[in-house]
SELUM-982071 format. One record per residue (C-alpha): residue number from 1; y, z, x. Coordinates in nm, 2 decimals. Each point is the difference from the previous one (the first is absolute). Layout:
BEGIN
r i: NUM&v: Y&w: Z&u: X
...
//
This chain:
BEGIN
r i: 1&v: 0.68&w: 9.08&u: -2.30
r i: 2&v: 0.26&w: -0.19&u: 0.22
r i: 3&v: 0.03&w: -0.37&u: -0.07
r i: 4&v: -0.01&w: -0.09&u: 0.38
r i: 5&v: -0.22&w: 0.08&u: 0.27
r i: 6&v: 0.14&w: 0.12&u: 0.33
r i: 7&v: 0.10&w: -0.26&u: 0.25
r i: 8&v: -0.20&w: -0.02&u: 0.32
r i: 9&v: 0.11&w: 0.22&u: 0.27
r i: 10&v: -0.02&w: -0.28&u: 0.25
r i: 11&v: 0.27&w: -0.19&u: -0.16
r i: 12&v: 0.32&w: -0.06&u: 0.19
r i: 13&v: 0.28&w: 0.23&u: -0.16
r i: 14&v: 0.21&w: -0.32&u: -0.09
r i: 15&v: -0.29&w: -0.16&u: -0.18
r i: 16&v: -0.09&w: 0.33&u: -0.17
r i: 17&v: 0.36&w: 0.03&u: -0.11
r i: 18&v: 0.00&w: -0.35&u: -0.14
r i: 19&v: -0.32&w: 0.05&u: -0.19
r i: 20&v: 0.13&w: 0.32&u: -0.15
r i: 21&v: 0.32&w: -0.18&u: -0.11
r i: 22&v: -0.21&w: -0.26&u: -0.17
r i: 23&v: -0.20&w: 0.27&u: -0.19
r i: 24&v: 0.32&w: 0.16&u: -0.10
r i: 25&v: 0.13&w: -0.33&u: -0.16
r i: 26&v: -0.33&w: -0.05&u: -0.17
r i: 27&v: 0.01&w: 0.35&u: -0.15
r i: 28&v: 0.36&w: -0.03&u: -0.11
r i: 29&v: -0.08&w: -0.32&u: -0.18
r i: 30&v: -0.30&w: 0.16&u: -0.19
r i: 31&v: -0.21&w: -0.33&u: 0.07
r i: 32&v: -0.37&w: 0.02&u: 0.06
r i: 33&v: -0.14&w: -0.19&u: 0.31
r i: 34&v: -0.15&w: -0.26&u: -0.25
r i: 35&v: 0.34&w: -0.05&u: -0.17
r i: 36&v: 0.17&w: -0.02&u: 0.34
r i: 37&v: -0.23&w: -0.27&u: 0.10
r i: 38&v: 0.07&w: -0.20&u: -0.33
r i: 39&v: 0.39&w: 0.03&u: 0.05
r i: 40&v: 0.00&w: -0.08&u: 0.38
r i: 41&v: -0.28&w: -0.26&u: 0.02
r i: 42&v: -0.17&w: 0.19&u: 0.27
r i: 43&v: -0.37&w: 0.10&u: -0.05
r i: 44&v: -0.08&w: 0.35&u: -0.11
r i: 45&v: -0.23&w: 0.06&u: 0.30
r i: 46&v: 0.30&w: -0.11&u: 0.24
r i: 47&v: 0.23&w: 0.26&u: -0.17
r i: 48&v: -0.26&w: 0.27&u: 0.04
r i: 49&v: -0.02&w: -0.08&u: 0.37
r i: 50&v: 0.38&w: -0.01&u: 0.03
r i: 51&v: 0.05&w: 0.34&u: -0.17
r i: 52&v: -0.29&w: 0.16&u: 0.18
r i: 53&v: 0.14&w: -0.10&u: 0.34
r i: 54&v: -0.30&w: -0.21&u: 0.10
r i: 55&v: 0.21&w: -0.32&u: 0.00
r i: 56&v: 0.37&w: -0.08&u: 0.05
r i: 57&v: 0.15&w: -0.16&u: -0.32
r i: 58&v: 0.14&w: -0.36&u: 0.09
r i: 59&v: 0.37&w: -0.04&u: -0.04
r i: 60&v: -0.06&w: -0.21&u: -0.32
r i: 61&v: -0.19&w: 0.29&u: -0.18
r i: 62&v: 0.28&w: 0.23&u: 0.11
r i: 63&v: 0.27&w: -0.23&u: -0.15
r i: 64&v: -0.21&w: -0.03&u: -0.31
r i: 65&v: -0.03&w: 0.37&u: -0.03
r i: 66&v: 0.37&w: 0.05&u: 0.04
r i: 67&v: 0.06&w: -0.25&u: -0.30
r i: 68&v: -0.26&w: 0.17&u: -0.22
r i: 69&v: 0.16&w: 0.36&u: 0.07
r i: 70&v: 0.37&w: -0.10&u: 0.01
r i: 71&v: 0.03&w: 0.10&u: 0.35
r i: 72&v: 0.24&w: -0.14&u: 0.26
r i: 73&v: -0.22&w: -0.23&u: 0.21
r i: 74&v: 0.23&w: 0.01&u: 0.29
r i: 75&v: -0.07&w: 0.37&u: 0.08
r i: 76&v: -0.37&w: -0.04&u: -0.08
r i: 77&v: -0.05&w: -0.31&u: 0.23
r i: 78&v: 0.18&w: 0.19&u: 0.28
r i: 79&v: -0.26&w: 0.28&u: -0.03
r i: 80&v: -0.27&w: -0.27&u: -0.01
r i: 81&v: 0.14&w: -0.17&u: 0.32
r i: 82&v: -0.02&w: 0.35&u: 0.19
r i: 83&v: -0.36&w: 0.05&u: -0.13
r i: 84&v: -0.10&w: -0.35&u: 0.09
r i: 85&v: 0.11&w: 0.06&u: 0.36
r i: 86&v: -0.18&w: 0.33&u: 0.01
r i: 87&v: -0.33&w: -0.16&u: -0.14
r i: 88&v: 0.01&w: -0.29&u: 0.26
r i: 89&v: 0.04&w: 0.26&u: 0.28
r i: 90&v: -0.32&w: 0.17&u: -0.14
r i: 91&v: -0.18&w: -0.34&u: 0.01
r i: 92&v: 0.10&w: -0.05&u: 0.36
r i: 93&v: -0.13&w: 0.34&u: 0.09
r i: 94&v: -0.33&w: -0.08&u: -0.18
r i: 95&v: -0.01&w: -0.33&u: 0.18
r i: 96&v: 0.05&w: 0.15&u: 0.34
r i: 97&v: -0.26&w: 0.26&u: -0.07
r i: 98&v: -0.26&w: -0.28&u: -0.10
r i: 99&v: 0.10&w: -0.20&u: 0.33
r i: 100&v: -0.06&w: 0.31&u: 0.22
r i: 101&v: -0.33&w: 0.06&u: -0.15
r i: 102&v: -0.10&w: -0.35&u: 0.06
r i: 103&v: 0.13&w: 0.02&u: 0.36
r i: 104&v: -0.21&w: 0.32&u: 0.05
r i: 105&v: -0.30&w: -0.18&u: -0.13
r i: 106&v: 0.05&w: -0.30&u: 0.24
r i: 107&v: 0.04&w: 0.24&u: 0.30
r i: 108&v: -0.32&w: 0.18&u: -0.10
r i: 109&v: -0.19&w: -0.33&u: -0.04
r i: 110&v: 0.12&w: -0.12&u: 0.34
r i: 111&v: -0.11&w: 0.33&u: 0.16
r i: 112&v: 0.36&w: 0.07&u: 0.12
r i: 113&v: -0.03&w: -0.30&u: 0.22
r i: 114&v: -0.23&w: 0.15&u: 0.23
r i: 115&v: -0.36&w: -0.08&u: 0.12
r i: 116&v: -0.27&w: 0.24&u: 0.03
r i: 117&v: -0.11&w: 0.08&u: 0.37
r i: 118&v: -0.29&w: -0.20&u: 0.14
r i: 119&v: -0.33&w: 0.19&u: -0.02
r i: 120&v: -0.11&w: 0.15&u: 0.33
r i: 121&v: -0.32&w: -0.11&u: 0.15
r i: 122&v: -0.21&w: 0.12&u: 0.28
r i: 123&v: 0.13&w: -0.25&u: 0.25
r i: 124&v: 0.36&w: 0.12&u: -0.06
r i: 125&v: -0.03&w: 0.35&u: 0.13
r i: 126&v: -0.11&w: -0.02&u: 0.36
r i: 127&v: -0.20&w: -0.20&u: 0.26
r i: 128&v: 0.23&w: -0.28&u: -0.01
r i: 129&v: 0.12&w: -0.16&u: 0.32
r i: 130&v: 0.38&w: 0.04&u: -0.06
r i: 131&v: 0.17&w: 0.30&u: 0.12
r i: 132&v: 0.28&w: -0.04&u: -0.28
r i: 133&v: -0.23&w: 0.14&u: -0.28
r i: 134&v: 0.02&w: -0.33&u: -0.19
r i: 135&v: -0.25&w: -0.06&u: -0.28
r i: 136&v: -0.28&w: -0.24&u: 0.04
r i: 137&v: -0.06&w: -0.30&u: -0.22
r i: 138&v: -0.27&w: 0.01&u: -0.25
r i: 139&v: -0.19&w: -0.30&u: -0.16
r i: 140&v: 0.04&w: -0.08&u: -0.36
r i: 141&v: -0.26&w: -0.26&u: -0.08
r i: 142&v: 0.03&w: -0.27&u: 0.24
r i: 143&v: 0.36&w: 0.08&u: 0.09
r i: 144&v: 0.17&w: 0.28&u: 0.21
r i: 145&v: 0.22&w: 0.25&u: -0.18
r i: 146&v: 0.29&w: 0.13&u: 0.20
r i: 147&v: 0.05&w: 0.37&u: -0.08
r i: 148&v: 0.37&w: 0.12&u: -0.04
r i: 149&v: 0.13&w: -0.33&u: -0.14
r i: 150&v: 0.04&w: 0.03&u: -0.38
r i: 151&v: -0.03&w: -0.31&u: -0.21
r i: 152&v: 0.08&w: -0.05&u: -0.36
r i: 153&v: -0.11&w: 0.26&u: -0.24
r i: 154&v: -0.13&w: 0.22&u: 0.30
r i: 155&v: -0.27&w: -0.24&u: 0.13
r i: 156&v: 0.00&w: -0.06&u: 0.37
r i: 157&v: 0.06&w: -0.37&u: 0.10
r i: 158&v: -0.28&w: -0.15&u: 0.20
r i: 159&v: -0.01&w: -0.23&u: 0.30
r i: 160&v: -0.26&w: -0.28&u: 0.00
r i: 161&v: -0.29&w: 0.07&u: 0.21
r i: 162&v: 0.01&w: -0.13&u: 0.37
r i: 163&v: -0.29&w: -0.16&u: 0.20
r i: 164&v: -0.24&w: 0.24&u: 0.14
r i: 165&v: 0.13&w: 0.15&u: 0.32
r i: 166&v: -0.18&w: 0.23&u: 0.26
r i: 167&v: 0.01&w: 0.35&u: -0.11
r i: 168&v: 0.27&w: 0.21&u: 0.19
r i: 169&v: -0.24&w: 0.29&u: 0.06
r i: 170&v: -0.30&w: -0.23&u: 0.13
r i: 171&v: -0.03&w: -0.07&u: 0.37
r i: 172&v: -0.05&w: -0.35&u: 0.12
r i: 173&v: -0.36&w: 0.05&u: 0.12
r i: 174&v: -0.24&w: 0.27&u: 0.12
r i: 175&v: 0.17&w: 0.23&u: 0.25
r i: 176&v: 0.33&w: -0.19&u: -0.03
r i: 177&v: 0.29&w: 0.18&u: 0.15
r i: 178&v: 0.36&w: -0.03&u: -0.08
r i: 179&v: 0.22&w: 0.03&u: -0.32
r i: 180&v: -0.13&w: -0.13&u: -0.33
r i: 181&v: 0.12&w: -0.35&u: -0.12
r i: 182&v: 0.34&w: 0.04&u: -0.21
r i: 183&v: -0.03&w: -0.10&u: -0.35
r i: 184&v: 0.16&w: -0.35&u: -0.11
r i: 185&v: 0.36&w: 0.03&u: -0.10
r i: 186&v: 0.06&w: 0.02&u: -0.37
r i: 187&v: 0.11&w: -0.35&u: -0.15
r i: 188&v: 0.37&w: -0.06&u: -0.09
r i: 189&v: 0.11&w: 0.12&u: -0.34
r i: 190&v: -0.22&w: -0.15&u: -0.27
r i: 191&v: -0.07&w: 0.07&u: -0.37
r i: 192&v: 0.03&w: 0.38&u: 0.04
r i: 193&v: 0.36&w: -0.03&u: 0.13
r i: 194&v: 0.10&w: -0.24&u: -0.27
r i: 195&v: -0.15&w: 0.24&u: -0.26
r i: 196&v: 0.19&w: 0.29&u: 0.13
r i: 197&v: 0.32&w: -0.20&u: 0.01
r i: 198&v: -0.04&w: -0.10&u: -0.36
r i: 199&v: -0.08&w: 0.35&u: -0.11
r i: 200&v: 0.31&w: 0.14&u: 0.18
r i: 201&v: 0.21&w: -0.28&u: -0.17
r i: 202&v: -0.14&w: 0.09&u: -0.34
r i: 203&v: 0.08&w: 0.38&u: 0.06
r i: 204&v: 0.36&w: -0.09&u: 0.09
r i: 205&v: 0.04&w: -0.21&u: -0.30
r i: 206&v: -0.11&w: 0.29&u: -0.23
r i: 207&v: 0.22&w: 0.24&u: 0.16
r i: 208&v: 0.31&w: -0.22&u: -0.05
r i: 209&v: -0.09&w: -0.07&u: -0.38
r i: 210&v: -0.03&w: 0.37&u: -0.05
r i: 211&v: 0.32&w: 0.09&u: 0.19
r i: 212&v: 0.18&w: -0.26&u: -0.21
r i: 213&v: -0.13&w: 0.15&u: -0.32
r i: 214&v: 0.11&w: 0.34&u: 0.11
r i: 215&v: 0.34&w: -0.13&u: 0.08
r i: 216&v: 0.06&w: -0.18&u: -0.32
r i: 217&v: -0.13&w: 0.30&u: -0.22
r i: 218&v: 0.14&w: 0.29&u: 0.19
r i: 219&v: 0.35&w: -0.09&u: 0.10
r i: 220&v: 0.18&w: -0.03&u: -0.34
r i: 221&v: 0.02&w: 0.36&u: -0.09
r i: 222&v: -0.18&w: -0.02&u: -0.33
r i: 223&v: 0.23&w: -0.26&u: -0.15
r i: 224&v: -0.08&w: -0.35&u: -0.10
r i: 225&v: -0.17&w: -0.22&u: 0.27
r i: 226&v: -0.03&w: -0.37&u: 0.08
r i: 227&v: 0.29&w: -0.09&u: -0.24
r i: 228&v: 0.09&w: -0.36&u: -0.07
r i: 229&v: -0.26&w: -0.25&u: 0.11
r i: 230&v: -0.14&w: 0.21&u: 0.30
r i: 231&v: -0.37&w: 0.00&u: 0.04
r i: 232&v: -0.18&w: 0.30&u: -0.15
r i: 233&v: -0.35&w: 0.11&u: -0.04
r i: 234&v: -0.16&w: -0.18&u: -0.30
r i: 235&v: -0.31&w: 0.06&u: -0.18
r i: 236&v: -0.08&w: -0.37&u: -0.01
r i: 237&v: -0.27&w: 0.06&u: 0.27
r i: 238&v: -0.10&w: 0.35&u: -0.11
r i: 239&v: -0.36&w: 0.07&u: -0.10
r i: 240&v: -0.11&w: 0.17&u: -0.32
r i: 241&v: -0.04&w: 0.32&u: 0.18
r i: 242&v: 0.38&w: -0.01&u: 0.12
r i: 243&v: 0.13&w: -0.03&u: -0.37
r i: 244&v: 0.08&w: 0.30&u: -0.23
r i: 245&v: -0.26&w: 0.09&u: -0.26
r i: 246&v: 0.00&w: -0.25&u: -0.28
r i: 247&v: 0.19&w: -0.28&u: 0.18
r i: 248&v: -0.22&w: -0.32&u: -0.01
r i: 249&v: 0.21&w: -0.24&u: 0.21
r i: 250&v: 0.25&w: -0.04&u: 0.27
r i: 251&v: 0.25&w: -0.26&u: 0.12
r i: 252&v: -0.12&w: -0.36&u: -0.06
r i: 253&v: -0.30&w: 0.12&u: -0.20
r i: 254&v: 0.23&w: 0.13&u: -0.28
r i: 255&v: 0.17&w: -0.34&u: -0.05
r i: 256&v: -0.03&w: -0.12&u: -0.36
r i: 257&v: -0.17&w: 0.32&u: -0.11
r i: 258&v: 0.11&w: 0.26&u: -0.25
r i: 259&v: 0.16&w: 0.31&u: 0.15
r i: 260&v: -0.14&w: 0.25&u: -0.25
r i: 261&v: -0.35&w: -0.13&u: 0.02
r i: 262&v: 0.01&w: 0.00&u: 0.39
r i: 263&v: 0.13&w: 0.37&u: 0.00
r i: 264&v: 0.33&w: -0.10&u: 0.15
r i: 265&v: 0.23&w: 0.14&u: -0.26
r i: 266&v: 0.03&w: 0.35&u: -0.12
r i: 267&v: 0.10&w: 0.25&u: 0.28
r i: 268&v: -0.01&w: -0.27&u: 0.27
r i: 269&v: 0.28&w: -0.22&u: -0.13
r i: 270&v: 0.37&w: 0.01&u: 0.03
r i: 271&v: 0.28&w: -0.21&u: -0.16
r i: 272&v: 0.15&w: -0.19&u: 0.28
r i: 273&v: 0.27&w: -0.21&u: -0.18
r i: 274&v: 0.16&w: 0.01&u: -0.34
r i: 275&v: 0.22&w: -0.23&u: -0.20
r i: 276&v: 0.10&w: -0.04&u: -0.37
r i: 277&v: -0.05&w: -0.33&u: -0.16
r i: 278&v: 0.16&w: 0.01&u: -0.34
r i: 279&v: -0.17&w: 0.28&u: -0.18
r i: 280&v: -0.29&w: 0.01&u: 0.23
r i: 281&v: -0.05&w: 0.17&u: 0.33
r i: 282&v: -0.16&w: -0.19&u: 0.29
r i: 283&v: -0.17&w: 0.18&u: 0.29
r i: 284&v: -0.19&w: -0.06&u: 0.31
r i: 285&v: -0.29&w: 0.24&u: 0.02
r i: 286&v: -0.15&w: 0.08&u: 0.33
r i: 287&v: -0.32&w: 0.18&u: 0.14
r i: 288&v: 0.01&w: 0.08&u: 0.37
r i: 289&v: -0.37&w: 0.10&u: -0.01
r i: 290&v: -0.10&w: -0.34&u: -0.14
r i: 291&v: 0.26&w: -0.19&u: 0.18
r i: 292&v: 0.09&w: -0.19&u: -0.30
r i: 293&v: 0.29&w: -0.05&u: -0.26
r i: 294&v: 0.03&w: -0.12&u: -0.35
r i: 295&v: 0.26&w: -0.08&u: -0.26
r i: 296&v: 0.06&w: 0.21&u: -0.32
r i: 297&v: 0.23&w: -0.05&u: -0.29
r i: 298&v: 0.06&w: 0.27&u: -0.26
r i: 299&v: 0.20&w: 0.00&u: -0.32
r i: 300&v: -0.08&w: -0.35&u: -0.04
r i: 301&v: -0.11&w: -0.22&u: -0.31
r i: 302&v: -0.24&w: -0.25&u: -0.08
r i: 303&v: 0.04&w: -0.33&u: 0.20
r i: 304&v: 0.15&w: 0.19&u: 0.30
r i: 305&v: -0.16&w: -0.08&u: 0.34
r i: 306&v: 0.00&w: 0.15&u: 0.34
r i: 307&v: -0.12&w: -0.12&u: 0.34
r i: 308&v: -0.01&w: 0.14&u: 0.35
r i: 309&v: 0.03&w: -0.19&u: 0.33
r i: 310&v: -0.09&w: 0.07&u: 0.35
r i: 311&v: 0.01&w: -0.28&u: 0.25
r i: 312&v: -0.19&w: -0.28&u: -0.14
r i: 313&v: -0.18&w: 0.22&u: -0.25
r i: 314&v: 0.11&w: 0.02&u: -0.36
r i: 315&v: -0.16&w: 0.19&u: -0.30
r i: 316&v: 0.11&w: 0.00&u: -0.37
r i: 317&v: -0.02&w: 0.21&u: -0.31
r i: 318&v: 0.14&w: -0.03&u: -0.35
r i: 319&v: 0.01&w: 0.17&u: -0.33
r i: 320&v: -0.19&w: -0.19&u: -0.27
r i: 321&v: -0.07&w: 0.26&u: -0.27
r i: 322&v: 0.25&w: 0.13&u: -0.24
r i: 323&v: 0.11&w: 0.36&u: 0.05
r i: 324&v: -0.09&w: 0.00&u: 0.38
r i: 325&v: 0.31&w: 0.10&u: 0.21
r i: 326&v: -0.17&w: 0.02&u: 0.35
r i: 327&v: -0.15&w: -0.29&u: 0.22
r i: 328&v: -0.14&w: 0.01&u: 0.35
r i: 329&v: -0.09&w: -0.26&u: 0.25
r i: 330&v: -0.30&w: 0.00&u: 0.22
r i: 331&v: 0.04&w: 0.13&u: 0.35
r i: 332&v: 0.12&w: -0.19&u: 0.32
r i: 333&v: -0.06&w: 0.12&u: 0.35
r i: 334&v: 0.31&w: 0.12&u: 0.19
r i: 335&v: 0.05&w: 0.20&u: 0.32
r i: 336&v: 0.29&w: 0.18&u: -0.16
r i: 337&v: 0.18&w: -0.01&u: -0.34
r i: 338&v: 0.30&w: -0.20&u: 0.14
r i: 339&v: -0.23&w: -0.31&u: 0.01
r i: 340&v: -0.06&w: 0.00&u: -0.38
r i: 341&v: 0.26&w: -0.15&u: -0.24
r i: 342&v: -0.04&w: 0.01&u: -0.38
r i: 343&v: 0.17&w: -0.22&u: -0.26
r i: 344&v: 0.00&w: 0.02&u: -0.39
r i: 345&v: 0.05&w: -0.27&u: -0.24
r i: 346&v: 0.07&w: 0.12&u: -0.36
r i: 347&v: -0.07&w: -0.19&u: -0.31
r i: 348&v: 0.38&w: -0.02&u: -0.07
r i: 349&v: 0.01&w: -0.22&u: 0.33
r i: 350&v: 0.17&w: 0.27&u: 0.20
r i: 351&v: -0.13&w: 0.04&u: 0.35
r i: 352&v: 0.04&w: 0.25&u: 0.29
r i: 353&v: -0.17&w: 0.10&u: 0.33
r i: 354&v: 0.00&w: 0.30&u: 0.23
r i: 355&v: 0.17&w: -0.04&u: 0.34
//
């Protein structure tokens, strides 16, 4: 029975080649996954995900594997960089697909911006005095509804009732001759016109927003979008139905909480920044689905500490138990990984930060 299961077919070829190379190095070393975890300082469950292709190994884990297997880290990190770019492209495509689904749902909820036609009534078909075939107004409660003018959500706006006027089809008296008295002119634009204006303005606003989303997501050819500090869609305002299965928070709701407990780690996380501080590896971990980042230090020792900062928010974590080599900070909300900065302070007094 083979040691490894087949890698998922949907993996990018570069990611699949990288995962295969990791498997070869582990096989050549003769280490079990448990022994590999002890030697590198990364959890056994993490290595199982790295080697199965469910999660891209962080650069720190790749460097640790190279040291354990006596492999040139330069060549291995070069393959990791190519795989990381391919992995990011796959994440972009997934995000674009989710945004397209949400846009479709918004369009369906708005009824494609159209209003249902006014219901025909007996007074609209014939017998009216106008030769132009116009529709006669109908009474709604104590107000008059004007057919053919759609208000918000398909409801016809109404014009306040007017003082009683002589019926246009009733003669002035018995045997009276001459044309019927004309109906009083309609009052100048009132509440109905204002409602119509507000509705049209709302529709225009929705169209502009959707056009902007389509422009931002559809014009980058599948590469990275909204680089730097540019605005991007963030799950800080997402509802629970918008989040992936198992994710329990988004954006500001994740600040101060544990990434694993909130479902933000695992397959949803990437290593955004990495730097070596002494013998330890310092990383900024980022989950796009949760809109949050946190700091992690590996290969560390008792007394070492890590902190992550985003704007005015700062969270800290440290190693207090002998034998522990990994420490995490709680999460901070970010719009993108570039906003987060991690720093480490070792027990020896040495310090270092990501850029």
